N, C-alpha and C positions, 0 to 999 in steps of 0.2 A: 488789204492788211488792215486798215481802221475805218471799217465800214460795218455798220449794225445793221441786220437783216430788219425788215420793216415791222416785226412783231415787237421788237426789242422799244423802237420808237414808239410804237403804241402803246406798251405797257408805261414807258415813261411819262407820255402825253395823259393816259389815264389818269395815273399817280398824281401828276400836277392838277387835274381838274378835280379830281377826289377831295385834295387837300384845298384846294380853292373854295367848294361847296361847303365843305364841314368847317372851314375858317371863317366864313361870312358872318354867320348868326353872331360872332362876338363884337360886332362893327354896330350891331342896331340897337344895342344897349337894351333898356326896360322900362315898363311903362308902369304908373302906378297903379293900384289894383285894391279890390276888398274881396274877401273870401268870405262865405256864409257855411259853416259846418256845424254838426250835431253836438250840442253840450251833453247830450245823454245817449246813454246805448241804447235806451230804446226807441229814440227816434231818428228816423231814416230820411237821409237829404234824396229827394227823387225830383222828377219836372215840375211837380206842383210848387215845390220849393223854387224852383227857376223861374216861373211864372209868377211868383210872389215877388221875388229880387224886380223882374221886370217891372210889374205894375208900380210897385212902390217908388222904382226912380222915374218911371213915368209922371207919376203925380206930382212928385218933387221937382220935376222940369230938369232933372240932371241928363244930360246926354252921355250915352256910355259908347265905348268903342268895341263891344262885345261881350257877350255873356255865355258862359259855357258851362256844363256841369261835368265834373269827373270824378275820380274815386275819392278825391279829400273833399268834397263839397262843391257850391254854386260860385264861380269867380268871376267878378266884373270887371274888366279892363277898362280904366279912365284917361284922360287926356292929360290932366294936372293934378298935382299935390292937393290943390285946395278942393277940386271936386272928388277928391280920395275921402277927404275928411268931413266932406258933406254927406257925400254917399255913406258911409261910416255911421253916421249920426241917425239917418234916415232909416238904415236897414235894422240897426240896433232898438229903434223904437217900433218898427215894424214886426220884428220878430221875436223880443222880448220885452213885452208889454211891463212885466213885472221884474223890475231889476235885481228884488231880490231872490228869484227863482229864475235864472236864466235856461231858456230850454235850447238855445244855438249860441254858437262862438261867432261872432262877428269880428274878425282881425285883419288888419292892414296887411299887404303883400304887395309883390313886384313879380310882374310876368314879362316873358322876353318878347321883344317888339320886332321878332324875325317877320319877313312874310310868309304868307299861308303855304307857298311853294317851298320853300325851304324847309317848313314845319312838318309838310308831308312826306319829305325825304329822311325824316328824322334826322335832320340837322339842328342842334340846339347848341346852345353857349356853354361855355364851361361854367360849372359851379364857382362862386366865389366864397372862400373861407371868410372865417370872421374877422380878421385882420383888414381885409381888402373891401369888405361891403358893409360892416358893422353889423352889430346884433348886441345878444345878451350871452353872459356866461355866467353858468351857477356852479357852484361845488355843494354837492348833496352829502350829507353824513347820514347814513343807514344805522337805525336803532337795533345794532345786533342782539341787546339783550330781550329787547322786544319781541325779536324774531323767535329767539328759543322761549321766551315766556307764552308766545302765541303756540309753540309747540307743545309745551309742557301741559297748556288748558286742553286742547286737542287730544293728549294723552289722556287725560283723566278720562274721556269718555271710552277710550279704547279699553282702559284697565276695567271698568265696570261693565263692559260689555264682555270681556273676556272671562272675568270671574263668575259672572251672571252663567255663561255658555257652560262653565266646567264645575258649576253647583257648588261654589265655594261661597261662604258668608263672611262678610265682612262687616266692620263697625263704622266704615266712613272712609273716602277718599278725598283728599285735600292737597291743593296747593301751597308749601309755604318756601315764598322765594324762589328757588330754581332748583329746589326739592319735589318730590310726590310724596305724601305721607298715606299709608294703608293702615288703617287700626285692625287689631284683632282681639278676641277674647280669650283665645288658646293658643297654646304653641304648635299644635297638630296642624291645626287650619293654615296656621302661620306657614308652616312648611310645605305644605301641599300647594299654597299661593305663589311660594317662591319659585318651587320646580315649574308650575304653569307658566309663571312670568320669562321664567330664564329661556324656558323652550320658544315662547311666541315673542318676547318683547327685548330681541339683542341689544336695542340702543340704550337700555337702561342698566345702571350698577346698582346692585340691591345690599342693603346692609338692615341687620337686626338693631332693634332698640326697645326698651321698655322692659317693664317688669310686671309679673302678676295678672292682672286681668287687662293692662294698658300694654300691650303687643303692638309693635310696629313694624313695618317694613318701609324703609326709607330708600327711594330710588332717584339716583341722579344719573343726567345723560352722561353717557362715554365722550372723551375728547373728540373721537372721530366722527361720534355723530353730531356735537355743537359745531363741529368745523363743517360738515356737510349741510346741516341746517343753515348755517351763515351765508356758506357758497350758495345755495339755491335760492335763499333771501337776495343777493345781488343779483344774480342772473334773472330771478323773476319781477324784479324792480325794473331792471333794465329792459325789457321784454315789455313790461306795460308802459314805460317812459315813452319807447319807440310807437307805439299805438296812440297814446295822448297827443304827441307831437305833431303826429298826421293832421289833428285838427287847425294847427296854426298855419298849416301851408307850408312849411319851411321845406325848402327843396333837399338840402343836404346836411341834416343836423348831425351833430357830433356826439355821441353818447359812450363813454367810454369809464372802464373801471378803473380808480385809483387807489393804489394801496389794497387794504383789505376791507374797508367799512365806506368806502367813498366812490361817488360817482360822479363824474364831469358832464355836463350838458352845456354844448354850444350852439346857439341858434341864429346862424347867420340871418339878416335881413329883417329881424323882429327887433323893433324898437318899444313895442308896448310892452313893459317889463312887468306889470302888474297882471296884465292877461295871461302872459308867460308864467309867472308864479301860480295864477290861479289853476290853470290847467295842471303843472308839475304837481301841484300839493292836493289834488282831489284824491279822495279816498273813494274805493268803490269795492262792497264784498257781495257774494251771492249766499244767499240762505234760504234753506227749505225748511217752511212753518207749515203747520195746519190750520186749515179754515175753520175757525168758529162758527158752527151752523146749528147752534140752540135755537128754538123757536123765539123770535122776537127780540133777538140780540142784534141785528143788523138796523131793525125799525129803531132801537133805543139809541144805537151809535148814529144813526141819521139825523135823532133829534137831538144829539149832543151829548148824551149821556154813555160815553164809550163802556162797556163792561171791563172790569179791573182784570188785566192780565192779557187785552186784545188791543188790535191797532187798526184803525181804518184805512182802506186802501180803496184804489180804483184800478179795476182791470181795462187791457187794452181797448175792450169794445167801450168801456165807459161806465161800465155797471160797477156799484159799489160792492167791496167785499172787506168783512172781518176777517182779519187774520190774528191767531195767536203769537203773543211776543217771545214765547220760548222756541229756541233755534234748536231744531233736529238733527240738521246736518249743514254743512257749510259747502263753499264751492272748493277748498281745499282738498275734498275726499274723489274729485273729479279728477280722473286721468283721461279722458277724450269725451268729446262730443260730436257726433257727425248727424248730418241730414239724411232722412230716406223716409220710407214709406211703412206703413202698418201692415205686414204679411195678412192679417184677415181682411182689413177694410179696404185696403191699399190708400188710404187718407195719408197726408203728408205727416211725418213724425221725425221726432229727434232722439237718437239711440245715445243713451249715456254709459259709460265704463266708469267704474268705481274701483278705489282701491280696497285692500281687503280689510280694513276697519270700518270703510262706508259701506262694503255691501253687507257687514253683519250687522249694522245699524238701521239701512234700509231695509233689511230683511224684518227686523224685530217691528219697525215703522210700520210698514205695511200689512205685516200678518195682525198687527193690533187695530188697526183703521180700515180694513175693507169696507168700501162704499163712501167712504167719506173722500173730501177734496184735500188736496196738498197745492200750497201755493210755493212758487219759486219766485224769491222776491231778490231783485237786485237794488243795493242801498249804494247812493253816490251822495256825498256831502251831507250826510245824516239823513236824507229823505229818501224812501223806499218807492218802489214803485214794481209791481206785480207783473213778471213776464207773461206767466199762464200759471194756471190752477187747474191740473187734471183730478179726476176721478180716480182713487184707486181700485182698482178692478178684482186684483186677487194678491196674494202674498209674492213678493218678487224677491228671488233669492240670485245668488251666481255673481252678484255685480253688474250685471247687465240692464238697463231700465230703460223704458221707451216712454216717452211723453208725445201723447197724441190727442187730437179732437180739437175742434174749432179753430184750426190753424192751416193756412196757406202754404204753398213749397216755399214761398218767398220768406213767410214768417218763421218755416221752419230751419230754413238757411240762417235766418239772423239770431234765431234764438239759440242755435248749435255756436255761433259765433260769438256770442255773448258768453256762453258758459266756458268756450274754452280760452276766453280773453284773460279771465282770472282779475287778480287786484294785486295790490302791493304786500308782496309778501312780510313786510315790515315798515313800520313807520320810518320816514325821513324829514331832516330839517336842512335848508339852506343854510349852509355855514358862511357863504362867499359869493356875493352880487357883484358883477361887473357890466357896464354898459359900454360899447364902443360905438360910437355916433358914425353917421354915414360921410360924415365929412371929413373926418381920420381915415375911414376907408379909402375914399376918393384921393386922399392925399397920398396914401400908400400906393394905391395904382398909380398914380402921376409919378411920383418917384420911381418905382420899379420899371414902368415902361421908358422913362427918360434914360434911366440908366442902361436898359436892354438896347436902346435905340442908337445913344453915343458909343457903347462898346462895338456895335455892328459897324457905325459910320468909321470909328477909327480902325478896325480891321480891314474894311473896305477900301480906305484909302491907301493903307500900308500895301496892301496885298496888289491893287492896280498899279502902285509906284513901283513897286519892286518885280512884279511877275507880268506888268502890260497885260496883254490879250488875255492869258493865262489866269492873271488875278483876278479878270474881270468875270471870266467862267467859275472861277473859285467863288466871288463873291456871291454871283447868279446861284449858284450850287447851296452856297449857304443859306441864301434866301429861301431856297425850296426846303431845307432843311428846316426851317423855323416853320415855314407852311405845314409839312407834314407833321411836326411835333404838335402845333396847335389843332390840327384837324383831329389827330387822335386822341388828344386831352378831350376833345369836344365829344368826340365819338364815345369816348368812354363813360362822359359824364362824371370826368373826374371835378375834385375839389381844387380851385387854385388858391395858394397861398405865397405870402412873402418867401419861404423857403422857395416853393416852386418858383417863383420869378428868379429867385437866385440860382436855381438848378439851369434854367432855361439859358439866363445870361454866362453860366459856366458852360452848358453846352456848346454856344456858338464858339466861345473861345477853345474847345476842344475838338470841336468838328472843322475848324479850319486846320488843325494839325495835319489831317490827313490829306488836304491839297496841297500844304506845303511839303510834305512828303513826296507825293506824286511829282510836282513840278522841281523839286531839286533832283529827284531821280531822272527826269528828262533831260535835265542841263546836265548832269554826269554823262548821260550816256553822247549827248552833243561833244561835249569836250574829249571823249574818248573816240570819237569819229566816225559816230553813228550817223546814218542819214537822218533827214528831222523825221520821215515817214517812222522809220525803224525805232527812233528815240521814242517818239509817242508811244508805240506799242510795246515796246520794253519796259518803259516808265510806269506804266500803268499795271504790267503784268506782275514786276518785281517788287512795287511798290505796296501791293495789295497783300502779301503775307505779314509785313510788317504792321501796316494799317490793322490788320485783324488781331494781332498778337496784342497791339498795344490795347484796342478796343476791348478785347475779352477781359483781359486783367481788371481794367478799370469797372467793366461789367461785372465781375465777381464783387469787388469792393461794394458794387450799387446794390446788389442782390442781398449782401450781407447785412446793409444797412436796412433795406426792406423787410428784411426776416427778424433782424434784432432789434430796429429801432422802433419807436413810436411817436403819435403826435406830429409835430413838425419835421421829425427826421423822417419818417416814414414817406412824408407828403414830398419832400426834397429827393427822395431815392426814387420814387415813382417816375418824376420827371425826368431826373437823371439817367436811368434804364431806358426808358424811352427815346430819349435824345440821344444815346449810343446807338440805337438801332437805326433811328431814321437817319444820324451820320453817315453811317456803312453803304445805305443805299444812295443818299444823295452825293456824297463826295466820291464815290466810285461810277456808279451808275450815270447819274444823270450828268456829273461834270465831263465824263469821257462819251455820253451822248453827244453834248454839245461841242466838245472838240471834233468828233468827228463828222458832224455837219459842215464845221467849218474847214477842217482839212483834208477831211477821209476823201474827197473826190479830186484832190490835187497832186496829179501823177508826177510831173517836175515842180517838187519844193524846196526851193533853195535855203529857206531860213523859217525861224517860229517866233514868233511875237511872244517872248518870254523871259524879256530882260537880259542884261549883259551877263553872257557866258564867259569867263574866267578860262582861258586857257594857259597851262604851264607852259608850252613851247614858247607863246608869244612871251611869256615873263622872262625865260631864259635868254632868248634873242635880243630882247632889249638891253639884259646886263652884259650881254656880250660886247656890243656896240658901245 
């Protein structure tokens, strides 16, 4: 009656082993480390950078605990915080000899100290939130007017191309504030332009102004177009911030929209506020310009006499290149960039897809400049670098462009990534900055740990005193529940915050309720005259329905918090929902497995160690006497 088959015991044993393995990494702590990553999109971190790090530390007689390369850069694990600071200074001098033009980001970091065998099983510790680990909190204000202005500037080029394609003459296109002004000399031409613009520029509202020879079309963006531009600016800026924060090696950053025009950025574990501000405030834009190929111009530029309207750059191979300042196309016109191969020469290439306006502009540029070179320039912090400068072989229409020549497969992949990465769609300003020190985070962890521990201890004392052996089994099942919960959070690489610790403490109190229901049901069966074995069987069977109903209603509330909540509320809800699921398994399956091991094989069982069982018949007999 109260015996599990072997496979059930195996499942319980494997579950406990799983919980133990994936909980262990949280007890090993973290080691101080230094990370070296690229500060410029055109510089790649590879094995040569790792060798440079190793040789620099060896020359400075700084012992490391391991150097390895991952997707974020080169990371060096060190023994003490003093060694960490020394290593940072050495690597900063090695990789950034010119502080005014840093090529790499050298940042402090923390790495898990888990043994290699645990890491090989993907057993990693939970991430800690800003309130537990310390770090920096930024509130960024996105310049929505700047986003609209940027779109209007780009719209000016679109209008010129459209009117030129339609053979409609105008007397000038300019932007005044948030309006586009198109001037005409006669009313008939203005009417033709109005019809053409209404058919092709649905985001503009057009109005007639002026008299005589000074006739104008005034275009303003529709409210729905402004809203769409602003929403895109927020999303684009958040995507770009994600890419940049990877350079800091932050394990679990929080980047979330707040209101209509603000972005919250939380970087747990980052204490270098200046470095974080530098990374977040960096601007990067992609521009397509023509190369100045006038004979003697490059020699004059190298001699210090740069021709008017040009700038001197250096290609990836180190060759000087003179580029015109006039921007013919920006990265905003790109909708996609993928690496591939030239169908004719089978050389590595990058295939670009432009939007409709960009396709028209690019067709005109390539038609007028066949045989000339075109430079793709990446500009960061006001300084530009030429990614590639291909030769235009023929007019390119249809919005599909191929860049090839003098690049390897790796360079083609890197170039496509750069072109897809984009830049900030609108300027941002840091309006709030808050730093939480690691000592405050450690204090929060200590308080959360002690509150959970004392709560567990109080529950254990009460359960053992009131239910004796069954209370001890309940406490062991509760410990298994805690083990499962921490293991799941670690496996999912969830971020633990103070609300998460509160959810763990609440889960312990709610999980023991299931065992109380089971124990009281067994007592009731004993009072009704059932044998001990029958009481155990009936108690677990009939209590399960009540336990399931109560947990499902609580789970519904937790799911509602998860769906409609945000920030700390969502963190609480995640731990809460997982705790309900683990408590069902531990309270019913694990506790019954232990009871079955203790009592299941006893055929002549006289009593159960479940505390005093009050019987109504005993009370009435005592009253009669």
